[in-house]
N, C-alpha and C positions, 0 to 999 in steps of 0.2 A: 151532501154538501155542494158550497157552490163551484159551476164550473171555474169561476177565478182559482181557489181552490186544491180542484184537482186538477187546476193545468200549472199552476205551483208547487205542486210536488212534484209532477210530470217535468218539469225543468228542474229540478232538483235530484228527482234521481238520474234523470240522463245528465248530470253535471259529471253526479258520483259515479255513471258507471264509466264515463269519459276520465275522471281521473283514477280509475280500477286500473282502464283500461291502461293509461301513461304509468304508471307502474306497475303492472305490470310487460309492459313493451321496452322500459325503461331498467331496470333491477337495480345497474349498477347505483341510480339517482336515490331508492328507497326500499332494496331488498337486507340491507342493514342499519343494524341503530349505532350510532357514532359514540364514542367514547371523549374526553374532551384531547387527547393527543389526538386521534385519529381522525377527529372536525377541524383541526388548528392544520394538523400535515395536509390534508384532502385541499383543505382552503389557503392554502399559500402556494402564490401564482407569483411570485416577488424573488426570492430569494433562490438563487441557483445553485445554492450547496446545501442536501437536504438529508438527517441524516437518523433514520428510526433503528436503533440499536437496543432491541427490548428483549422480554421474559419471550419465552416456548408461546404459544397457540393461543397469540393476542388480535388474531385476525391484520398484520404486518404486512403481509402477502396483498391481501384483500385488499384493503387499502387503497393500498398502491395502483391494483389494478385498475379499480376503480378513479382513479385520481388522472391517472394515466387517460382513460376511455370518454372521463369530462373535457379533459383539456381536449382531445382530439372533435371530439364532436361537439365545441362550446366556441365555432370561430371567432366570435365577438372577443373572449381571450389572448388572442393572440398578437394586435395589435399594442398592448402592455406588456406581453410580454416578452414580444422581439421585434420593439421602435426601430430597432437600425433596420430590421427586414427590405430589401427594397422592393418599389409598390410591385403590382403585380405578382411578386411570390411568395411560395407558400416554405415556410416551417415540415419542411414537406419528412427526411428521413431521421427515424427515432427506432431507437436498438433497446432491446429489455433480456439483457444477460441471468442468466442461468449457472450454472455451476457445472453441467452436462449437458450433451442433450438429446440421450435419454429420458431426462425429467421431462421434458417439455412434452410427448404426446399425453402422459397424464394430465399436466398442471394446465394443460388448455381443452381434456374435457371436466377436470375436476375445478376449475375456478374462473378457467377465461369464457367458457363458454356460458355459464349462468349470470356473468356480468353482462356480457353486452348484450347490445340493445335486440331486443326481437321485435324486428321492422321487414318490412319490404324490401326486399336486397335495393329499389331504387330510390331510397330517399333519399334523397340530397346528403343528408346532413347526417342522421344515423346507422343509413346504412352502414357497411361492412361483407367484403369478403377475402377469402383465405388468399395465399399467394402461396402459391407451391412455385418448386423446380426440379424435374424429375421424379414428380407425381410426392416428390417428401414436404410436409408441412415447412415454409420455413420465416411467415408471418401473417402479417391480415392488414389490408389497403380500403380502408373504411374513407367513403363515398366526399366526405368531406375535404382531403389531398390529400392526407395524411398514410404515409407506410412504416409501418415496424415491422422492423424484423429480426428474432431474436437471433443473439450468438452464446458464447461460453465462455467460461472460465478453461476449462477446457483444452479450446484453442490456442493454438503458438503468440504472444504477440502479435508476431507480423502478420497473420491471419485478421490483427484487428486494429489494421493501417487504413484503409482502403476505406474513404469517403470521410465529409463533414456531416454529422450528427448534432441536433438542433433540440432533441432532448431523451435522456437515456436511463432506465432504470434500469437497479441490479439487485439482483435476490439473492439472499442468505451473503456471507464475509468473502468481500471478494478479495484476490491474492496482493500481493503490496507490487509482486512483478507487473498487473495489469494496468494499477491507475495512472500511473502518466504518459503512460496511450490512449485509457481509456481520456484524462482529462482536453489532449491532444483534438481528440474528436471533436470534441466542444467549443471548442478555444476560438474557433474563426466565427462562430456561429452565434455564440452568445446565452450558449446552448443550457439546459439544466441537465444538473446528475442527483439523483433521488433512490438513498442504498435506503435498505430494507434489511435486518440480520438479527438470530441470536450468534453473538459473540463467541463460539464453541471452539475457535481457534486458537484464542491467544492470542494475537500477532499484537504488538508493539505500538506496529503503528495506528493499529484505532486506538488502543490505549490514549494516545496522544490526540488523537480527534476526538475521541468522546470525553474519559475522563478526564487527563488533565488540561485541555483545552489547547494546544501548545503547534497542532496544526490545523491547517484551515479556521483561522479565529471564525472568520466572518459567514461558518457554517449554523443553519437553525440547527438543531438537535435535537430529537426528544429519548427519555430512554425511560419507555415505561416498566413499571413492575406486575408480577400478576393483582398487587394491589390497586393499582391503580386502574384496571381494568373491573371492577367488582361494583363499580355504579356509572351508566351510562349519561352523555351530556346530559337528556333530559328529565333523569331525578331520578330514571327507573333501578333499579337492580338488574346486574348482566346475572352469567350465569358462573358466572366469578365468584361462589362464596366460601366466606372466611375457614369451612370444615375442609374444603375442595381446594384452596389455597394450600393449606396448610398437609393436606394428604401429598398435592403434588412437591411441595418440599419436603416431606418426610422421604419420598422416594427416592431425593435424589441422593448418586451413591458416596458422596465427599460434598466440602462445605465449597471449593472452587466451581465446581455442577451446579454448587443452589443457586448461589451468588449470580455465575449466570442464565440459569435457565429462569430464574423465581425472577429477578430485580435486571439483566440485563447490563450486568458489568461484566467489562470488558477487564480482565484479565489475562496480564502476561502469562506465557509459559514458563515454569518453574527453571529458574538463571542455574539451579548448581548446578547442575552437568550441566554446562553448555561451556564450551572453548572460548569463546570472550566475552564472557557475563559478564566485567563491567563495560560495555559496551551501550550507550542509552542515545537515541534519538534525539535527545531533547540537547547531550550534551554533547555531542560526539556527528551533528548534522547541523550543516547550515545551507544557506541559500549561493550558489552558485555566483560567482563572483570573478572581473579580470584578475590572471594571476601578472603582479606587483614585478616589477624588472627588476628588480635586485634579485626576483627570489631562484632558484635556482629544480629545475623539473627533472627527477631520474623514472624510468618505466620499469615495468617486469611484466612479462612475459611467460603466462602456462598457456601448452601446446596441449593442443587433444585433437583429433581429428570428427569427432561428432557427427559418426560415421552412422550410429548406430544409438537406440534410447540407454543404450545403457554405458555409452562410450564419456570419455572426457569433453569437456568444450576446450575451444585456446579461448582464454581471455589475456585483455591489454590494460593496465592499470598504469595511469601517468601522478606520479608523485610531486608535487611541488612546497620545498621546503627553505624555509626563510634563511639570510646568513648566518644568521644567529646556533641554525642547527634547533632550537627550541618548539620552532612548531613545526607541520606536517600537515598539507593539504590533497586528496585526493581527487585533484582537478578533472580528469578523463579517468572513465571505465568504460570499456567494451568485451561483453561477452558470447561468441557467436551459437547463441541461443537454437538446432537443428537444423543447422547447416551440414555440411564438409568443408573443413579445410585441409588443404594442405601448409607447406612451411612455410612457398610462398604467397598463399593467401595473407598467410598470419603475417609476414612482412607489408604485404604492400598494404593492410589495416592500418600495420604499424605508422609508415609514413602517410597513409590520408594522416593519420591526430595530427599527425605532428603539422599538417598545416597551420590549423586554426591557430598555433604556439608562438610566441617570441621564439628566433631558431636558436639565436645565442640560448636561450636560456638548458635549454635538453641539452644534459651533461652524456646520461650513457641509460642502456639499455639491459636489464638482467634479467637474461630467461636460462628455463627449464634445459643445463647441459645436455638429458637425452635424445633429447630433438636436435641432434647436430646438423641437421640440415636448413632450420636456421641458422645458427651462426654461420655456415659457409656464404648463402646466400645474403647476409646483412655485408661480409666479411669485403666479397666481391664488387657490393653498391656504397662500402664508404661506411656503412651505421658504424655506432656506437656500442657493439651489442658486446655484454662480456656474460661469463657463465655463472648462473645464483646463487647463493650459499640456500644449498633445498635442506638444512637444518629443520625442520617443522617446530621443535621445541622451541630451541630457541629463537625464534622467526614471531611465532605465538606469543612467545613471554615479550618481546618489543612488542609489538599490538595491545596486546592487554595495558603494558603497563602505561603505553601512553596515549590510550582512550580513559582508564582512570583519571590521568590525569587534567585530560583533557586539549593534549596540547596534539591529538590526533583527531582530524575531520574530516566528514565528506563532503563536500561541494554535491548538492543535490539541485534537479532543475525544478526553474521554477517559474511562473508568470512573472515575476516580478522581480528575476535576475535582469542584470546587469551587461552580458555577454555578448554582444553584438555578433548574429550569426554561428554561433555554437549552433551544431548542429546533433539531437539530441539523443540519436544515436553512439556517442561519441558520450555522452553522462548518463551510462545506465547502471546511476551507482547504487540507486535502491535493485539492483539486484545483488549487490555484496551483502546490504544489509539482510535480503531474505536468510541470503547464507547467515551470515554472523549471527541469525536468532536462529538458525534451526540448525547450527552443526554440534553433537554433542560431544563429551569428551569422548564415549565408546564406537564413534562414526568409524564404520568397515571405510579406508582410505580406497579401498575399488569402487567403491560402489558411493561414496561422503559426496556430495554436491557440496565445494571447494573451490572451483575453479576460478573462481575471481580472488576470493580467500589466498587464494597461492601466487596468485599474480599479483597481489597487494604484496605480501609477506615477503618475496623476492626485492621490491621495490626497499619495502623497510627496514629490512635485515643489512642492506647495504648503506644509510648510513651511520656515518660515525654522533649520534647523537650527542649532543651537549649537558650529559644526564643534571651534571649539579644545577647547568641551569636552566633547567626542567622542573628541577626540583625545590630549586628559588619563587621559579613561576608558579609553582602547582602552592606552594606557603601563601602567595599575596592573593590569589583566585583564589582557591578553597573559602567556602563564606564555614565562619566559625572555624577553632579549634583543631586544627588537620587531627586525623587518626594516632593517635603515641603521644598527644603532650595530656601534662595534669597542671591544669587551673594557668592554662597560657606557660607556661614555661615548658622548653624543649626537653624531650626527656630521652635518649638517646638509647638504643639497644644497650648491653650488657659486650664488650669485645668477643667473649667466649659466644656468645650469643650469634654472632655476627659470621665467626669461623665457622660454628657447626651450620650456622646457613647457609654458607658457599660448600661446605661441605656436601650439604643436601643438596643444591644444588647439582653438583659434580656429580651425584649419585643417580638424576634425575627426577626431581621434586623441581617443585614451581616457586619458582624464589618468590610468586606472589602470595605464597600460603598463610596467611594467619599474619600479615603486617601492610600498613596502612601507604598508601600512595608516599609519600614522602622516602620512606624508609625503601621501598620498594625503588625510584627511583636512586633514591643513595647507593645500595646494592648492586643498577649498571653502570655508572661512575667510574665504581670501583673495580670490578672488571673491565673496563674500555682503559684507564690508568695501569693495568695491569699486564697489560696487551705488550 
């Protein structure tokens, strides 16, 4: 063998050893093969909101970790990702969120360490070290200048209010109560939010994001099933064979679980047992906007001490109503999570929330009369506080009827809303959405999470709604023939049926049971006419 050929072989061997060494040193680039969806997700450095809602065990977390490590160790990507970043500054603070702190130690050992670069500690780009506080591991500092901190959904929302964040990775299904605050952390930085989860909770919010695409329309969504993970992007077969997928499918305990865990479908929790089953985010949530000058505003106040984890919380709702009393909007809502409140604190919060609204529009505030100190303090300050009607079934039926007709909506915080100076802590309507989507008919009142709902109920119950006009409005706005119609002709219930319905109501039955929205609104109008 000639010396030249030997030299060539040695050179190739050296190159192969270098490549092997690089692959071992940078496992986030070489350890795993890509599926089509994971290749697209990992290489998208432009879309600011990205969601992977997938089947179980398809590598969604590992793919997100690889993507984060790659961005942290490839500074050439940063100018394009953050073009407005001032010269000399780095996109330094990142967050990675888990359901609870208990998971971090396991995830760090089992998933982070195998993927983090295996290089010298002082490597200027790929080097990294652990960030600890009081000997507790809280994050990773990359030598490139990126500091990644772990946060948890189990933390109170107020614990997520400090600092701006340039990139955020969210592992598992994020509770809707945290999302507005997390968005605020990335808004000022033109930051990125990456979500990966299997939809096991069934929050309706994620149904609207992933399935109907009515929320976050600019987000990029991947929804891979196990069947989508049978082949790698290079054409080779993965470990997910047809037989293995079928076995996983057969082991699901229900069709709902099969749809979620095999196909990554977001299926909302069964609404049949919910107290407010007529509520949908598509129909009853809207971007916040200024309150029209001729609308009147009423408040509902529910008092709770919040002194312990079991104690009820204080909540305040502001309801704007149009002059015809056919439309209502929840325009402000606050709930005092994990803070102790006195009666004076609640009255102070009410006055604080009033500051951003036209003073002439605020008519009355209806409060829980069992909290008599609130009424006393308000009276001394000359505030228009009145005792609320606490009839639970009465107010609940009102709200359900208004939700069903689309005449009651909730103003939601949005980047695009046009309400200058609105304090986000005064528009926590996402909290009442969470309560609405989880409160069941059989809930124990002493432990039910319904504080925001109660404050809304006090305000809604105080209004003399124009039910007949609402019914007409519903006829115009409801798509297709209204419920109860035949061939486009209105078919009213027989007189004896309507009388029986009113008798049933007085005996405790729900007036909306078995009837369409028009008949239900007609029923409420009759009740008011007979007062």
